[in-house]
N, C-alpha and C positions, 0 to 999 in steps of 0.2 A: 579648757581646750588646750592638750597634748598639741607637740609642734609637730607630730606623722597626722594628727586630725586635722591640725591648720595647715598642712601643704595640701593633703586631699583637699578639703574643701577650697583652696585659694584654684585648685586646678580644677575643679568641678565650675566653678564661677567662674576665671577666666575663659573657659569653653563656652558659656554661655554668652559672657560680656561680650568676645568675638561673631559669634551666632548673631547677636541681637546687632550690632554692629553692621554685615551682613544684612541683614532684613531692613534698613534703614537705607539699603541704597537699593533695594528693590523697588521696582516701579510700583510692583501693585500694593507693596506700603506706602507709596509717597504719594498713590491715589487716593489714599484713604486716610482722612485729619484724625478719625476716631482713631482707627487701630496706630497709625504714628504717633501721638499722644501718646498713646498705653506703653508702646515701646520704650520710646522715650524715659517717657519716667523711670522704666525701670533699669535702661541702659546709665541715665547717671546715679541712680540708686548703685548699681552693681560698681559705678566706674571711683563711688564715695567707701564702699567697702574694701576694692582691691588697692587701694591708695591704702588707707588703714591697716590691710593686712600687709603689705610692703612693708610698712612702718614698723611693725611688730617684727615682722622677721627680721629687718634689719638690728633692730635693738636687742634680739635674740641670737644672731649673728657673734653681734659687739661683746653681750655678753660672754659668749662661749668662746672666743679670744684670748679676752683680758684675762678668764680662770685656768686657761691652758698655759698662758705666761707666768702664770704666777706661781704654777704647779710643777714648770719645770726652767725658770731663769732663775738663775745665782745675780743676777746686774739689779744691786740694789734700787737703782733711779730707776729704773725699767720694771720692777715689781711695786714701787710705790703709784706711777703712773696707770699702772693694771688695778693697782685698790679701788682708784678714782675712776677708774673707766666702767669697772663693776660697780659701782656705788650709781653711778649714772647708767649706764644702760640699766638695771634691774630697776631705774623711777622710770624711765620713759619704757620698758617693757608692760610695768604697770598700769600707766596709762593708754598704752595702747591696747590691753588688753581689756582693761575698762572701755575703751568705743569699740571694740569689736563685741562684747557683750551684747552692749544698747543696737549695735548692726543687724547683729543676727538673731538678736530676740523676735517672736514672733510678732509681727508687724499687721495693722488693719490696712487691706488694699486699699480701701477710701482716702489714705491719709492724706495720696497724693491729690487730690481732689479739689473743687471749689468749694467753699462752706456757705451755710446760707446760717446764718444767725439772726434771730427773734428774741426780740428785749420788749417784754412789758410791767409797767407799773405792776408793783403787786399792793401788799396794805400799806399806809401811809399817806392814805390820800396825794394832795396837790406835791409834797416834799417827795412822792414815790416816784412822779413823773419825773422832779426832776432829777432826783438820782438816775432816773432810767436813762434819759437824756445825756448825764454826764458818761454812762458805760459806755453808749452810743461814740461819744467821744474821744475815750478812752481806746477803745477797740477803733476806731478811726485813725488815731493819732500811731498807736502800734504798726496797723497795716502800711501807712506813709513810713515809718522808720525802716519798715521791711520789705519797701521795694514793692508792694500790693496795691491792689486797687477795690475801693469798697464804689457796690453801686445799689442804691438804695431801691427797694423793689415793693416799699408800703411805708406809710408812715404816720401816726396819727398824732400831733403833738395838741400842746391846751397852750390856751393864753397868756401864761406867766413863760414859756420858754419849754416848758416839760415836751415830756413826750408819752404818752399811754402806750404806744405800740410803735414798736422800729421793726422792719424786715429788712435785711442786706444781704447782697454776695458779695463773698471776700474773695477774690480772684488771685491768683499766684501758688508758686510754687511749693505744696507743701501748707496750703492755706487750712485744710480741714486738720489735720496732722498739727497744726501749730495752735487752733483753739478749741479740739474735743473736747479738753478738760473743762471747757468754759462753762457746761450746760449745770445748772441749778439753780437753788436761790442766791441772791445776792444782799445783803444785808447792810445798812448804812446806819451808824450810830454819829450823831451829830445834833445842833441845834438850826433849825429849818430858818432860811428867812421869812417864811411865814408865822415866828412864834416870836410873841412880842414880849414874852417872861422869860428867855432865853434858858429856858430849860430842854435839856436832851431830847431828843428822839429818838426812835428807831425806825426804822421803814424798811422794804425790801424790793427788791425787780427778781424778774426771772428771765434766766438764759439758754435759751433751745441752742442747739449745734448740729447741723445736719450738712453732712455731706452730697455735695449737689447728684443729683439725680441726673442718669442720661438714658435715653430712650430704650435702650436695649435692657435695663435694668427693671425697669416698671412697664407691665404691660395694664396700657390703659382700654378699655371699652367707652367711647362715645356716649353709649347710650346709659353710660353710669354716671353721666355728667348733667348738672344743672348751671344753666349760665345766665345769669343777669347782670343787667347793666343800669345803671343812674347816674344821676349827677354827682360829680365831684364835689367834698365838704369841708373848710378848712378848720384850726381852731374855734370852738367856740358851735359849733355845726353849722357856719354859713355856706350856700353855695360858691364855690369858684369860678364855678365852668358854666356853661349854658347849653351844653351838650351832655346827652349821656355816656360819658366816654369811663368813668367809673365801673369794673368788672369784680361781679362776684362769683366764684366757681364753688360748687359743692359737690363733692362727693357722694353720691347716694349712698352708695351699701355702708360706707365705713361714719358719715354723717361728716367729714372733713371739710370746713368752711375757706375758702380762703378769696378774700378781695385786695384787689390794686386799685391805686387811683391818681397815682403823683405823675401818670402819662397825659397830655390831651388827646393821645390815640387811644381810641376804644380796643384799637388792635394790639401796640404793646401793653397794654393795661391787662389783658388777656395773658399774654405770652410770657408775664412775669408773673403773674396768678399761675399760672401753668408750670413754670417752671419751681415754686413752691410746695405746690401739690405732689407734683414726682416725688421732691425730696423728704414732705412727711410720710407719704405713702411705702417710700421706700423705707424711713425711719421705723415705721410702725411692725413694717416687715420682718424689720430686724429685730424688733423687740420681742414681737410673737416667739421668733427662732430663740430669744438668749432666754425668755422665760422658761423654755425647756430642758434650757442648762442648770444643773445644781449652783445656789450659792456660794457654796464654798471654791468654786471653776471659776467666778467670777473675780475681775480685778480690781483692788480696794478705790479705783479712782475712775474707772470707766464707765461705773455700769449708767451713768446717764440719767440716771432720777432726777428730774426735776424739782418735786416736791424735797428734797434734801438742802439742808441748808449747806453750801461749800464754802462760804467767807465772808468775811464782818472787817468792816470799813469803817475805823474808828478815828473820827477827823478832830476830836481834841488831842486827843494821844498820839496822832500822828502811824497811827499801827494798821495795819492790815493782816487778817489771821486768814490762814486754809485751816479748815477743820477737816480736812482728809489726810493729809500730811502731818498737823500739829506746825506750820511751819508760821511763823512768825517777821515780819519786817516794821520796819519803822523807818519806811519812807514813803508814806501816801501819797505826799503831792508830788511827786514824783511816777508815783504809780500812777494815777489817776491822768497824767501826761502821757500813756502808754509804755512806759517804764516798766514791762510786764514779764521781760524774756527772762530771769531767774528763777520766777516763781514756775512760770511753764516750763522750764528745763526741771525744773525738783519734780514736779505734777511727772513729766516723761519719766526720770531715771524711776520715782515710786511706782510709775507703771511696769517700766522694762522688769522691774528686781522680783515683784510681786508675779510676771510673766515666765520668768527664768523657775524662781524658785516654785512654781505649780505645775510647769513644766519635768522638773527634776521628780516630783512626785507621781505623775504619772506614769 
């Protein structure tokens, strides 16, 4: 990005930022909570972008001033100071430029939405359910550290404390953008608590991450829905409620089935089930649109293929490896405590670089 391009982009974004500021005080916008959230998210993003641009411009100005002193001054002490200033300004300019590259890269408009995360035990029997439960706790701790809120929409536990399936909502600024690259097969290698001989087993769990769908995103025909009610059950299948509070919703055209039973209220369970169904229908539409795009134009990180093995958790070696970007960390214990920020940021950087590279070729 040349300095002239930067100034032109800055002026355009500044004008847009000021327009959004005006809209946020408009009574019509204030009375529309959905529109207010949308404008607020864009306003916050532009504010960060403008701050980064200010930093870049200041570093560029400092570099130019120091070069000017170096070219025209005969004062040896001043020249020495200018040389130090050039090195510092050049470093700050490089850092600011990298931040701008990430902020100006094409971004998914869903990144600022809440996320619906679905974790299911895969191959490995009871050990897979225990690992699925640990993944849920890992994301819960990550959310707590980030000041985000988790709401369980549906869960199915085992008698040993494992999880066959858990669906939860992650609420907070940039929730979907934070976990969007977690979708896929997570593989664990360790000695299971159920293994008496001490042999290392390999088990797996699948994770799906969907942006929360708003009603305006998906058109839903009530005639396309089949709603069944039944009694909730706990570990082992025993009944845990005396009323038909659990709800199963089937979307007839696609065959997608969602059920929720965590609440004692049938209405609350149905509302939760509808949230998940809307998100799945939106995701199905997204997959169909992406299928029309050639494989060469897809990001290597964000394909969202749930059958792809994306990560291995090796407990004997305290190692976690993300196979998409060939990154290995030897901090598995801390990782499972929700300290996953470094890997998440690395995935974001890889995705940004791929998008920028692709954009330069198109």
